[in-house]
C-alpha positions in Angstrom: 149.4 99.0 191.8 153.1 97.4 190.5 152.3 98.9 186.9 151.8 102.2 187.8 155.3 103.1 186.7 155.3 101.6 183.2 153.7 103.7 180.6 151.7 102.5 177.9 150.4 99.3 180.0 147.7 96.9 178.2 145.8 94.9 180.3 144.4 91.6 178.7 140.9 91.2 180.6 138.9 92.0 183.5 138.7 91.2 186.5 138.5 87.0 187.2 138.6 86.1 190.9 134.9 85.0 192.2 134.2 87.7 194.4 135.6 90.7 192.6 133.2 93.5 191.0 132.4 95.7 188.6 133.8 98.7 191.0 137.0 96.2 191.8 137.7 96.9 187.9 136.8 100.0 188.1 139.1 100.9 190.7 142.0 99.2 189.3 141.3 101.2 186.1 141.5 104.1 187.9 144.7 103.2 189.1 146.4 103.1 185.8 144.8 105.8 184.0 147.8 105.8 180.9 146.4 101.7 180.2 144.6 100.6 177.9 141.0 97.9 179.2 140.5 95.1 176.3 137.3 95.1 178.3 135.0 97.7 179.6 133.5 95.9 182.5 135.0 93.0 183.9 134.0 88.6 184.0 134.2 88.5 179.7 136.1 86.6 177.5 138.8 86.4 174.7 138.9 83.4 172.8 142.7 82.2 172.5 143.2 84.2 168.7 141.6 87.7 170.1 144.1 87.2 172.9 147.3 86.7 170.9 146.1 89.4 168.8 146.2 91.9 172.0 149.7 90.6 172.6 151.0 91.2 169.7 151.1 94.7 170.0 152.7 94.4 173.3 156.8 94.3 173.9 156.6 92.6 177.4 154.6 90.4 179.3 154.8 91.4 183.0 153.3 88.4 185.9 153.0 90.4 189.0 151.2 87.8 191.2 153.4 86.5 193.7 151.1 83.0 194.6 149.2 81.3 191.2 149.9 78.2 189.4 151.3 77.7 186.8 150.3 81.3 185.0 148.9 80.0 182.3 149.7 83.8 181.0 153.5 83.2 181.6 153.3 79.9 179.0 151.1 82.0 176.4 153.6 85.1 176.4 156.6 83.5 176.0 155.0 81.5 172.7 153.8 85.0 171.7 157.3 85.6 171.9 157.2 88.4 174.2 160.3 88.5 177.2 158.3 88.4 180.2 159.2 90.5 183.4 157.9 88.5 187.0 158.0 89.4 190.6 159.0 86.4 192.8 156.4 84.0 193.0 155.0 80.1 194.4 153.4 78.1 191.4 155.9 77.2 189.1 155.6 80.0 186.3 159.4 80.3 186.2 159.3 76.9 185.0 160.2 78.4 181.5 162.0 81.2 182.6 165.7 81.5 180.6 167.3 85.0 181.5 168.3 85.8 178.5 164.7 87.0 178.3 163.0 87.3 181.2 163.9 88.9 184.8 162.6 88.2 187.9 161.9 91.7 190.3 161.1 93.2 193.7 158.0 93.7 193.9 158.3 97.2 193.6 156.8 99.8 190.6 160.4 101.0 189.5 162.3 97.9 188.9 159.2 96.3 187.2 159.6 99.5 185.1 163.3 99.0 184.9 163.1 95.6 183.5 160.6 96.4 180.9 162.4 98.8 179.9 165.4 96.3 179.0 163.6 94.2 177.6 162.2 96.6 175.5 165.2 98.0 174.3 167.2 94.2 173.7 164.6 93.9 171.0 164.7 90.4 170.6 163.8 88.6 168.2 160.1 87.3 168.9 160.8 84.2 167.1 164.2 82.9 169.1 161.7 83.6 172.7 159.0 80.9 171.4 161.4 78.4 169.7 163.4 78.6 173.2 160.3 78.2 175.0 159.2 75.2 173.0 162.4 73.6 173.6 161.8 74.5 176.9 158.8 72.4 177.0 159.4 69.6 174.5 161.8 68.3 177.0 159.5 69.1 180.0 157.0 66.8 178.7 159.4 64.0 177.4 160.3 63.9 181.5 156.9 63.6 182.7 155.9 61.3 179.7 159.1 59.2 180.6 157.7 59.1 184.6 154.4 58.0 183.7 155.1 55.1 181.2 157.7 54.0 184.3 154.3 53.6 186.3 152.8 52.0 183.3 155.3 49.4 183.5 155.5 48.7 186.6 151.5 47.5 186.5 152.3 45.7 183.8 150.0 48.6 181.3 150.3 47.4 178.3 149.9 51.3 176.0 152.4 54.1 175.1 151.1 56.9 177.9 152.3 59.2 175.1 149.4 58.6 173.2 146.8 59.0 176.4 149.0 62.2 176.7 147.6 63.7 173.6 144.4 61.7 174.0 143.4 62.2 177.1 144.5 66.5 178.1 143.5 69.4 176.7 144.9 73.0 176.1 143.6 74.8 178.8 142.4 77.1 176.8 140.9 75.6 174.7 137.8 73.5 174.8 137.4 73.4 178.7 136.1 70.1 179.9 135.6 68.6 183.7 137.8 66.9 185.4 135.4 63.8 185.5 135.0 63.8 181.7 139.2 63.8 181.6 139.7 60.9 183.8 137.3 58.5 182.0 139.6 58.6 179.1 141.4 56.3 182.1 140.7 53.2 182.9 140.8 52.6 186.8 141.4 49.3 186.9 144.8 49.9 184.4 145.9 52.7 186.3 145.0 52.3 190.2 148.2 53.9 191.3 148.2 56.8 188.9 146.5 60.0 190.1 145.8 63.0 187.6 144.7 66.3 188.9 143.2 68.8 186.7 142.8 72.7 188.3 141.6 76.0 186.5 143.1 78.8 187.5 141.6 82.7 186.3 143.9 84.9 185.4 145.0 88.2 185.1 147.3 89.0 182.2 149.4 92.5 181.7 151.2 93.7 179.0 153.5 96.0 177.8 152.6 97.8 174.9 154.3 100.6 172.5 
């Protein structure tokens, strides 16, 4: 509903919550007659390259859920060089937001549409959006690795966590691995105070196109 005032919307993906149906998907399509949908029906899957290709036709990424985990789509937009319009949310997607290329607006259709148009009019360089986002991510990863390395030192684990990070963690958008398979990469005797938790969330991605 928050996209009703945004013309030329591109909806990437179907309705991905567990209890949605083809009927619900059709209802959303009727609600947004001006939108282009990448899926003719719900519960299909696009690989990362296909998502990136679809995003290349967009000008702005839109994040409208009120509560969601880290929201992979929000980061995906930014890494593809798209500025982002978001409504206020719980879950952490704003960790990468930069006021130079993101807007957080009230959950009203007219506010979303106005912010989308504002970012389009700024005509931002996609490389600027991507590079600034990656710089934030590098710093965030450094802080995380340093924190876990302190635990390693306290537990007298003679390893470099940075190497463990790249060995045992995978891109959520890549090959899916069960949490038990991830945890097998860690020695419980050596990481007795360290708990790793992986969560897989469905996403609904929407981007404005021109």
